[in-house]
C-alpha positions in Angstrom: 21.3 -33.5 24.6 24.5 -35.3 24.0 27.6 -34.3 26.0 30.2 -36.5 24.2 31.9 -36.0 20.9 31.6 -38.2 17.8 33.3 -38.4 14.4 31.1 -39.0 11.3 29.7 -38.1 6.8 22.5 -25.9 7.9 18.8 -25.4 10.4 17.6 -29.0 10.2 15.0 -30.6 7.9 14.1 -33.7 5.6 12.3 -33.4 2.3 8.8 -34.8 2.4 6.8 -35.9 -0.7 5.5 -32.7 -2.3 1.8 -32.0 -2.6 0.1 -31.9 -6.0 -2.6 -29.5 -7.3 -4.7 -30.5 -10.3 -6.4 -27.5 -11.9 -9.1 -29.2 -14.1 -10.3 -26.7 -16.7 -14.0 -26.4 -17.8 -14.7 -27.2 -21.5 -15.3 -24.4 -23.9 -15.9 -23.9 -27.6 -18.1 -25.8 -30.0 -17.6 -29.2 -28.3 -19.0 -28.1 -25.0 -22.6 -29.1 -24.2 -24.1 -26.5 -21.9 -27.5 -28.3 -22.0 -25.9 -31.4 -20.3 -24.0 -30.2 -17.2 -23.4 -33.9 -16.1 -21.6 -34.8 -19.3 -18.1 -36.1 -18.8 -15.4 -33.6 -19.9 -11.7 -34.1 -20.5 -9.4 -32.0 -18.3 -7.5 -29.3 -20.0 -3.9 -30.7 -20.1 -2.5 -27.2 -20.4 -3.7 -26.4 -16.8 -2.9 -29.7 -15.2 -0.4 -29.7 -12.3 2.6 -32.1 -12.1 1.9 -35.8 -12.1 1.3 -37.2 -8.6 4.3 -38.9 -7.0 4.2 -42.6 -7.1 5.8 -45.1 -4.7 9.6 -45.3 -4.4 11.2 -47.9 -6.6 13.4 -50.6 -5.0 16.7 -49.0 -4.0 19.6 -50.1 -6.3 23.2 -50.3 -5.1 25.4 -48.1 -7.3 27.7 -50.8 -8.4 30.1 -48.5 -10.2 30.9 -47.0 -6.8 31.0 -50.3 -4.9 34.3 -51.9 -3.9 35.8 -53.8 -1.1 36.3 -50.4 0.6 33.8 -48.4 2.5 31.9 -45.8 0.5 29.6 -43.3 2.2 28.9 -39.5 2.4 26.8 -39.6 -0.8 25.4 -36.5 -2.6 24.1 -36.0 -6.1 24.1 -32.8 -8.2 20.8 -31.1 -8.8 20.7 -32.7 -12.3 21.4 -36.2 -11.0 24.3 -36.4 -13.4 27.2 -36.1 -10.9 27.6 -38.3 -7.7 30.0 -37.3 -5.0 31.0 -39.8 -2.3 33.8 -40.7 0.2 36.0 -43.7 0.2 37.7 -44.8 3.4 41.4 -45.6 2.9 42.3 -48.3 5.4 45.9 -48.1 4.3 46.1 -44.4 5.3 44.8 -44.6 8.8 41.2 -44.7 7.7 41.3 -41.2 6.2 38.6 -40.4 3.7 39.0 -39.4 0.0 36.4 -37.6 -2.1 35.5 -39.2 -5.3 33.0 -38.4 -8.1 31.3 -40.2 -11.0 29.3 -38.8 -13.9 26.7 -40.0 -16.3 25.2 -38.4 -19.5 21.5 -38.8 -18.4 19.6 -40.1 -15.4 19.0 -43.4 -17.3 22.6 -43.8 -18.5 25.2 -45.9 -16.7 27.7 -44.2 -14.4 31.2 -43.6 -15.7 34.4 -44.6 -13.9 34.9 -43.1 -10.5 37.7 -40.6 -10.1 39.2 -38.7 -7.1 38.3 -35.0 -7.0 41.2 -32.8 -8.1 41.7 -31.1 -4.7 41.7 -34.3 -2.6 44.9 -34.7 -0.7 47.0 -37.8 -0.1 47.6 -37.0 3.6 44.4 -35.6 5.1 40.7 -36.6 5.1 38.2 -35.0 2.8 34.5 -36.0 3.3 30.8 -35.1 3.5 30.4 -33.2 0.2 27.3 -31.1 -0.3 26.6 -29.0 -3.3 25.0 -25.6 -3.6 21.7 -25.4 -5.5 23.4 -24.2 -8.7 26.1 -27.0 -8.4 28.9 -24.5 -8.5 30.0 -24.6 -4.9 31.0 -27.7 -3.1 31.2 -27.8 0.7 33.2 -30.5 2.5 34.9 -31.4 5.8 38.7 -31.8 6.1 41.3 -32.2 8.9 43.9 -30.5 6.7 46.0 -27.9 8.6 44.7 -24.4 9.1 41.4 -24.9 10.8 40.4 -24.7 14.5 39.1 -28.3 15.0 39.2 -32.0 14.3 37.4 -31.5 11.0 36.6 -28.1 9.6 34.3 -26.8 6.8 35.9 -25.9 3.5 34.4 -24.8 0.1 35.6 -25.0 -3.4 33.9 -23.4 -6.5 33.8 -23.7 -10.3 32.6 -21.3 -12.9 30.5 -23.9 -14.8 29.3 -27.5 -14.3 32.1 -29.7 -15.5 34.7 -27.0 -14.9 37.8 -27.2 -12.7 37.4 -26.8 -8.9 39.2 -23.9 -7.2 41.7 -24.3 -4.3 39.6 -25.1 -1.2 39.2 -22.3 1.4 37.9 -22.4 4.9 34.3 -21.2 5.2 34.9 -18.2 7.5 33.8 -18.4 11.2 31.6 -21.5 11.1 34.1 -24.3 12.2 34.4 -25.3 15.9 37.0 -27.2 18.0 35.0 -30.4 17.3 34.5 -32.5 14.2 32.4 -30.3 11.8 30.8 -31.9 8.8 27.7 -32.0 6.6 27.6 -28.3 6.2 24.6 -26.9 4.3 23.8 -23.2 3.8 20.1 -22.3 3.6 19.4 -20.9 0.1 18.7 -17.2 -0.1 19.5 -16.7 3.6 22.5 -16.4 5.8 21.6 -19.4 7.9 23.0 -22.9 7.7 22.9 -26.4 9.3 25.9 -28.6 10.2 26.9 -31.5 12.3 29.4 -30.6 15.0 30.6 -33.4 17.2 27.6 -35.6 17.7 25.1 -32.8 17.5 22.9 -31.2 14.8 23.8 -27.5 14.7 22.4 -24.4 13.2 23.8 -20.9 12.8 24.4 -17.9 10.7 27.2 -17.5 8.2 30.3 -16.1 9.9 29.4 -17.5 13.3 29.8 -20.9 15.0 26.7 -23.1 15.3 24.5 -23.8 18.3 22.8 -27.1 19.1 19.4 -27.6 17.3 17.7 -29.0 20.4 14.5 -30.2 18.8 16.4 -32.4 16.3 19.3 -33.6 18.4 19.2 -36.5 20.9 21.4 -38.1 23.6 23.0 -40.2 20.9 24.7 -39.3 17.6 23.3 -37.5 14.6 24.9 -37.2 11.2 24.2 -36.5 7.5 22.0 -33.4 7.6 20.4 -32.6 4.3 18.1 -29.5 3.7 15.5 -29.1 1.0 15.8 -26.1 -1.2 13.2 -24.1 0.7 15.0 -24.9 3.9 11.8 -26.2 5.5 12.5 -30.0 5.4 15.6 -31.7 6.8 16.8 -35.3 6.6 19.5 -36.8 8.8 20.6 -40.1 10.3 20.6 -41.0 14.0 21.4 -44.0 16.2 18.9 -42.8 18.8 17.1 -46.1 18.5 20.3 -48.2 18.7 21.0 -48.6 15.0 21.6 -45.8 12.5 18.3 -44.9 10.8 17.0 -42.1 8.6 14.8 -39.4 10.0 13.0 -36.3 8.7 11.5 -33.1 10.1 9.7 -30.0 8.8 9.2 -26.5 9.9 6.9 -23.7 8.7 9.6 -21.1 7.9 13.3 -20.5 8.2 14.1 -19.8 11.8 10.9 -21.5 13.1 11.1 -24.5 15.4 11.5 -27.9 13.8 8.8 -30.5 14.3 9.4 -33.8 16.1 11.7 -36.0 13.9 9.9 -38.9 12.2 11.7 -42.1 11.1 11.9 -42.7 7.4 10.8 -46.3 7.0 10.4 -46.3 3.2 13.8 -48.1 2.7 13.8 -50.3 5.8 13.5 -53.3 3.5 17.1 -52.8 2.3 18.3 -53.6 5.8 21.5 -52.6 7.6 22.3 -49.3 9.3 21.3 -46.4 7.0 22.7 -42.9 6.8 23.7 -40.0 4.5 20.3 -39.1 3.0 20.0 -36.9 -0.1 16.8 -36.1 -1.8 16.1 -34.3 -5.1 14.3 -31.0 -5.2 11.4 -32.7 -7.1 11.2 -35.5 -4.5 11.8 -38.1 -7.2 15.3 -39.3 -6.3 16.6 -40.5 -2.9 20.2 -41.5 -2.2 21.4 -43.0 1.0 24.1 -45.4 2.4 23.6 -48.9 3.9 26.0 -51.4 5.4 23.7 -54.4 4.7 26.4 -56.1 2.6 28.9 -55.9 5.5 30.5 -52.7 4.0 28.9 -49.4 3.4 27.6 -48.8 -0.1 25.6 -46.1 -1.9 22.0 -46.8 -2.9 19.6 -44.8 -5.1 15.8 -45.0 -5.4 13.6 -43.1 -7.9 9.9 -42.6 -8.6 
């Protein structure tokens, strides 16, 4: 495991393509032909499962977010209608600001980007992750009041589109290191987080410990958990360049499997990080620096 510290964008896991069950029904009624059991029958559409997942489409750079500045730390809302990301402000000692964009449907263009209302002009705000209901936003900040270099804060709203509350420290989870990419595990008191260069896991109210099966001697960042908390995605430079990885486990609290590199988007090129995947496994967001500056990309299927 790593011994150093690193600055970067809750137990570990990456979302894999979901399995599909097709329940083909037997024909009934006057159109059925019991004398010919080999006759072709139409499946009962009412009992069919979800359509099988096809291949990922070519990742598209989100041009509304692109600028001459560095954008990273990308997350979507569960509906895919809100994008949250960080912008590095070189004029302010490379601190990060949190921005958001909205759209009216998943096929509509993105609206103009805007800073989040609670973003400060002096301190960094970064690595936003939303709760499953989109009403709580967790992020990292070096604003005063926390124990470390970056600490975990949360802000809430009463409805999607509503105003965000004044951010508050998440009690007990921050360390003396740089803490970021905090994700609670839905329906449990466990979470995953990056602290220093490590992937950490813990229980709410207590500081994390290193998730040894996912961490390496290098730097990991960008942890993202599936809604069932059994799949994690993250980025690591364990191979020399930042790449995306995933891992699964059988249950919350179980040991994670050996991380596997996500090669699906390797054709984009560049160092890749900050993975986010939709609950239905049909939208994938990540960041690449292939253009010479970090930009946000999105792929669908």
